[in-house]
DSSP file (Angstrom, degrees, kcal/mol; ACC not computed):
  #  RESIDUE AA STRUCTURE BP1 BP2  ACC     N-H-->O    O-->H-N    N-H-->O    O-->H-N    TCO  KAPPA ALPHA  PHI   PSI    X-CA   Y-CA   Z-CA
    1    1 A M              0   0    0      0, 0.0    46,-2.8     0, 0.0     2,-0.4   0.000 360.0 360.0 360.0 139.8   88.2  209.3  216.6
    2    2 A K  E     -A   46   0A   0     44,-0.2    17,-0.4    17,-0.1     2,-0.3  -0.880 360.0-164.3-118.5 151.4   85.5  209.8  219.3
    3    3 A L  E     -A   45   0A   0     42,-2.3    42,-3.1    -2,-0.4     2,-0.6  -0.934  18.7-132.9-126.0 150.7   81.8  209.6  219.1
    4    4 A T  E     -AB  44  17A   0     13,-2.8    13,-2.5    -2,-0.3     2,-0.5  -0.944  31.4-170.7-103.1 124.7   79.1  210.8  221.4
    5    5 A V  E     -AB  43  16A   0     38,-2.9    38,-2.3    -2,-0.6     2,-0.6  -0.956  19.0-157.4-122.3 128.2   76.5  208.1  222.0
    6    6 A V  E     +AB  42  15A   0      9,-2.8     8,-3.3    -2,-0.5     9,-1.5  -0.923  27.1 179.2 -98.9 127.6   73.2  208.2  223.7
    7    7 A A  E     -AB  41  13A   0     34,-2.5    34,-2.3    -2,-0.6     6,-0.2  -0.921  25.1-127.2-130.0 152.6   72.3  204.7  224.9
    8    8 A D    >   -     0   0    0      4,-1.9     3,-1.6    -2,-0.3    32,-0.2  -0.206  49.8 -83.6 -83.5-173.4   69.4  203.1  226.8
    9    9 A Q  T 3  S+     0   0    0     30,-0.4    58,-0.1     1,-0.3    31,-0.1   0.681 130.4  51.9 -68.2 -18.1   69.9  201.0  229.9
   10   10 A G  T 3  S-     0   0    0      2,-0.1    -1,-0.3    56,-0.0     3,-0.1   0.377 120.7-103.7 -95.7  -0.3   70.6  198.0  227.7
   11   11 A G    <   +     0   0    0     -3,-1.6    54,-3.1     1,-0.3     2,-0.2   0.373  67.5 152.2  91.7  -1.3   73.3  199.6  225.6
   12   12 A K        -     0   0    0     52,-0.2    -4,-1.9     1,-0.1     2,-0.5  -0.435  50.0-119.5 -62.4 130.3   71.0  200.2  222.5
   13   13 A I  E     +B    7   0A   0     50,-0.5    -6,-0.2    47,-0.3     3,-0.1  -0.620  38.3 170.4 -74.1 120.2   72.3  203.2  220.6
   14   14 A L  E     +     0   0A   0     -8,-3.3     2,-0.3    -2,-0.5    -7,-0.2   0.757  70.0   9.3 -96.0 -37.6   69.6  205.8  220.5
   15   15 A S  E     -B    6   0A   0     -9,-1.5    -9,-2.8     2,-0.0     2,-0.4  -0.996  62.4-172.8-148.1 140.8   71.7  208.6  219.1
   16   16 A I  E     +B    5   0A   0     -2,-0.3     2,-0.3   -11,-0.2   -11,-0.2  -0.991  11.2 168.4-139.9 128.5   75.2  208.8  217.7
   17   17 A T  E     -B    4   0A   0    -13,-2.5   -13,-2.8    -2,-0.4     2,-0.5  -0.979  20.5-150.1-140.7 156.3   77.2  211.9  216.6
   18   18 A Q        -     0   0    0     -2,-0.3     2,-0.2   -15,-0.2   -15,-0.1  -0.988  25.1-121.7-126.8 126.8   80.6  212.8  215.7
   19   19 A F        +     0   0    0     -2,-0.5     2,-0.3   -17,-0.4   -17,-0.1  -0.485  53.6 160.1 -62.4 130.4   82.2  216.2  216.3
   20   20 A G        -     0   0    0     -2,-0.2     2,-0.3     3,-0.0    -1,-0.0  -0.902  42.2 -83.7-151.7 175.0   83.2  217.4  212.9
   21   21 A D        -     0   0    0     -2,-0.3     3,-0.1     1,-0.1     0, 0.0  -0.607  21.4-150.2 -82.1 137.3   84.2  220.0  210.6
   22   22 A V    >   -     0   0    0      1,-0.4     3,-0.8    -2,-0.3     2,-0.2   0.281  43.6-122.5 -93.9  11.8   81.5  222.1  208.8
   23   23 A G  T 3   -     0   0    0      1,-0.2    -1,-0.4     4,-0.0     4,-0.1  -0.597  63.0 -28.8  88.8-147.2   83.7  222.7  205.8
   24   24 A D  T 3  S+     0   0    0     -2,-0.2     2,-0.3    -3,-0.1    -1,-0.2   0.393 117.0  88.7 -88.5   3.7   84.6  226.1  204.6
   25   25 A K  S <  S-     0   0    0     -3,-0.8     2,-0.5     2,-0.0    -3,-0.2  -0.698  81.0-119.0-100.3 152.6   81.4  227.6  206.0
   26   26 A V        -     0   0    0     -2,-0.3    -2,-0.1     1,-0.1    -1,-0.0  -0.785  17.9-152.2 -87.1 130.8   80.8  229.0  209.5
   27   27 A S        -     0   0    0     -2,-0.5    -1,-0.1     2,-0.2     3,-0.1   0.826  18.5-138.1 -76.7 -30.3   78.1  227.0  211.1
   28   28 A G        +     0   0    0      1,-0.3     2,-0.6     2,-0.0    -1,-0.1   0.368  65.1 123.8  87.3  -7.4   76.9  229.9  213.4
   29   29 A I        +     0   0    0      1,-0.2    -1,-0.3     3,-0.0    -2,-0.2  -0.798  34.0 175.5 -93.6 122.5   76.6  227.4  216.2
   30   30 A T  S    S+     0   0    0     -2,-0.6     2,-0.3     1,-0.4    -1,-0.2   0.749  71.7   8.1 -97.2 -29.7   78.6  228.4  219.3
   31   31 A K        +     0   0    0      2,-0.0    -1,-0.4     0, 0.0     2,-0.3  -0.953  69.2 157.7-153.2 131.6   77.6  225.6  221.6
   32   32 A A        +     0   0    0     -2,-0.3     2,-0.3    -3,-0.1    -3,-0.0  -0.947   6.7 146.3-147.2 165.8   75.5  222.5  221.0
   33   33 A G        -     0   0    0     -2,-0.3     2,-0.3     2,-0.0    -2,-0.0  -0.979  38.6 -92.9-177.2-175.7   75.1  219.1  222.6
   34   34 A V        -     0   0    0     -2,-0.3     2,-0.4   -19,-0.0     8,-0.1  -0.905  23.0-154.5-122.0 154.4   72.8  216.2  223.5
   35   35 A E        -     0   0    0     -2,-0.3     2,-0.2     6,-0.0     6,-0.1  -0.995  18.8-126.9-128.2 128.0   70.8  215.6  226.6
   36   36 A A        -     0   0    0     -2,-0.4     3,-0.1     4,-0.1     6,-0.1  -0.514  19.3-139.1 -79.4 141.5   69.8  212.2  227.7
   37   37 A G    >   -     0   0    0     -2,-0.2     3,-2.2     1,-0.2     2,-0.1  -0.225  50.1 -51.7 -86.1-178.6   66.2  211.4  228.5
   38   38 A K  T 3  S+     0   0    0      1,-0.3    -1,-0.2    -2,-0.1     3,-0.1  -0.364 129.6  10.4 -57.2 126.5   64.9  209.3  231.4
   39   39 A G  T 3  S+     0   0    0      1,-0.3   -30,-0.4    -2,-0.1     2,-0.3   0.551 110.0 105.5  79.0   8.3   66.7  206.0  231.6
   40   40 A H    <   -     0   0    0     -3,-2.2     2,-0.3   -32,-0.2    -1,-0.3  -0.784  50.8-159.2-116.2 164.8   69.3  207.0  229.0
   41   41 A S  E     -A    7   0A   0    -34,-2.3   -34,-2.5    -2,-0.3     2,-0.4  -0.987  13.2-132.2-144.9 150.3   72.9  208.0  229.3
   42   42 A V  E     -A    6   0A   0     -2,-0.3     2,-0.4   -36,-0.2   -36,-0.2  -0.855  28.0-179.7-104.2 138.7   75.4  210.0  227.3
   43   43 A H  E     -A    5   0A   0    -38,-2.3   -38,-2.9    -2,-0.4     2,-0.6  -0.999  28.8-136.9-140.6 138.5   79.0  208.5  226.6
   44   44 A E  E     -A    4   0A   0     -2,-0.4     2,-0.4   -40,-0.2   -40,-0.2  -0.870  33.9-167.5 -88.0 121.0   82.1  209.6  224.8
   45   45 A V  E     -A    3   0A   0    -42,-3.1   -42,-2.3    -2,-0.6     2,-0.4  -0.931  21.5-135.3-119.2 128.9   83.4  206.5  223.0
   46   46 A D  E     -A    2   0A   0     -2,-0.4    26,-0.4    24,-0.4   -44,-0.2  -0.673  30.2-132.2 -73.2 130.9   86.7  205.9  221.3
   47   47 A V        -     0   0    0    -46,-2.8     5,-0.1    -2,-0.4    24,-0.0  -0.756  20.7-114.0 -85.9 127.5   86.0  204.2  217.9
   48   48 A P    >   -     0   0    0      0, 0.0     3,-2.3     0, 0.0     4,-0.4  -0.324  27.1-114.3 -58.1 144.2   88.0  201.1  217.1
   49   49 A R  G >  S+     0   0    0      1,-0.3     3,-1.5     2,-0.2     4,-0.3   0.848 114.9  60.1 -45.1 -44.1   90.4  201.6  214.1
   50   50 A E  G 3  S+     0   0    0      1,-0.3    -1,-0.3     2,-0.1     3,-0.2   0.653 108.7  44.2 -68.6 -13.0   88.5  199.1  212.0
   51   51 A L  G X  S+     0   0    0     -3,-2.3     3,-1.1     1,-0.1    -1,-0.3   0.346  80.7 100.6-106.0   3.2   85.3  201.2  212.3
   52   52 A E  T <  S+     0   0    0     -3,-1.5    -2,-0.1    -4,-0.4    -1,-0.1   0.805  89.8  40.0 -66.2 -30.1   86.7  204.6  211.7
   53   53 A K  T 3  S+     0   0    0     -4,-0.3    -1,-0.3    -3,-0.2    -2,-0.1   0.423  90.6 113.0 -99.8   0.3   85.6  204.7  208.0
   54   54 A T  S <  S-     0   0    0     -3,-1.1     5,-0.1     1,-0.1    -3,-0.1  -0.582  76.9-109.9 -72.7 129.9   82.2  203.1  208.7
   55   55 A P     >  -     0   0    0      0, 0.0     4,-1.8     0, 0.0     3,-0.3  -0.227  23.5-122.7 -53.5 146.3   79.2  205.3  208.2
   56   56 A L  H  > S+     0   0    0      1,-0.2     4,-2.8     2,-0.2     5,-0.2   0.845 111.7  59.5 -62.3 -33.1   77.5  206.3  211.4
   57   57 A L  H  > S+     0   0    0      2,-0.2     4,-2.2     1,-0.2    -1,-0.2   0.923 104.7  50.0 -59.3 -45.7   74.2  204.9  210.3
   58   58 A D  H  > S+     0   0    0     -3,-0.3     4,-2.2     2,-0.2    -2,-0.2   0.881 112.4  47.1 -62.7 -40.9   75.9  201.5  209.9
   59   59 A I  H  X S+     0   0    0     -4,-1.8     4,-1.7     1,-0.2    -1,-0.2   0.913 111.0  52.4 -65.2 -42.4   77.3  201.7  213.4
   60   60 A H  H  < S+     0   0    0     -4,-2.8   -47,-0.3     1,-0.2    -2,-0.2   0.887 116.4  38.2 -57.0 -43.3   74.0  202.8  214.7
   61   61 A K  H  < S+     0   0    0     -4,-2.2    -1,-0.2    -5,-0.2    -2,-0.2   0.801 124.1  36.6 -79.7 -30.8   72.2  199.9  213.2
   62   62 A G  H  < S+     0   0    0     -4,-2.2    13,-2.8    -5,-0.2     2,-0.3   0.503 110.6  53.4-108.0  -2.7   74.8  197.1  213.8
   63   63 A Y  E  <  -C   74   0B   0     -4,-1.7   -50,-0.5    11,-0.3     2,-0.3  -0.854  52.6-164.5-130.4 164.3   76.4  197.9  217.1
   64   64 A K  E     -C   73   0B   0      9,-2.9     9,-2.7    -2,-0.3     2,-0.6  -0.883  31.5-102.8-134.8 172.0   75.5  198.6  220.7
   65   65 A L  E     -C   72   0B   0    -54,-3.1     2,-0.9    -2,-0.3     7,-0.2  -0.849  19.3-141.0-102.6 122.7   77.4  200.1  223.6
   66   66 A D  E  >> -C   71   0B   0      5,-3.2     4,-2.8    -2,-0.6     5,-0.9  -0.740  18.0-155.2 -80.0 113.7   78.8  197.8  226.2
   67   67 A L  T  45S+     0   0    0     -2,-0.9    -1,-0.2     1,-0.2   -56,-0.1   0.710  85.7  50.2 -69.7 -22.0   78.0  200.0  229.3
   68   68 A K  T  45S+     0   0    0      1,-0.1    -1,-0.2     3,-0.1    -2,-0.1   0.915 123.2  27.5 -81.4 -44.6   80.7  198.5  231.5
   69   69 A S  T  45S-     0   0    0      2,-0.1    -2,-0.2     0, 0.0    -1,-0.1   0.702  96.8-134.0 -87.3 -19.6   83.6  198.8  229.1
   70   70 A K  T  <5 +     0   0    0     -4,-2.8   -24,-0.4     1,-0.3     2,-0.3   0.868  62.1 130.4  63.9  39.8   82.2  201.8  227.1
   71   71 A Q  E   < -C   66   0B   0     -5,-0.9    -5,-3.2   -26,-0.1     2,-0.3  -0.914  64.1-110.2-121.2 149.1   83.0  200.0  223.9
   72   72 A L  E     +C   65   0B   0    -26,-0.4     2,-0.3    -2,-0.3    -7,-0.2  -0.605  39.6 179.3 -75.6 135.3   81.0  199.4  220.8
   73   73 A V  E     -C   64   0B   0     -9,-2.7    -9,-2.9    -2,-0.3     0, 0.0  -0.946  38.6 -84.9-136.0 154.2   80.1  195.7  220.3
   74   74 A K  E      C   63   0B   0     -2,-0.3   -11,-0.3   -11,-0.2   -12,-0.1  -0.313 360.0 360.0 -59.9 139.1   78.1  194.0  217.5
   75   75 A A              0   0    0    -13,-2.8   -12,-0.2   -14,-0.0    -1,-0.2   0.486 360.0 360.0 -77.5 360.0   74.4  194.1  218.3
């Protein structure tokens, strides 16, 4: 599973999203994305198996992004 993470220069997660299914409804969105602000960066991150069922809010609150390894680490 992959997540899109916007992080500040210290690796603090500012935004976290997961590409996903909209169910049996058509979303009407043909193209969407995130844009990083000044001093922020966007990363595609592989989620460790042990976090795959963890709610995104819990990942957002409890983890940060190691900018060198591009991996989620405990905050």
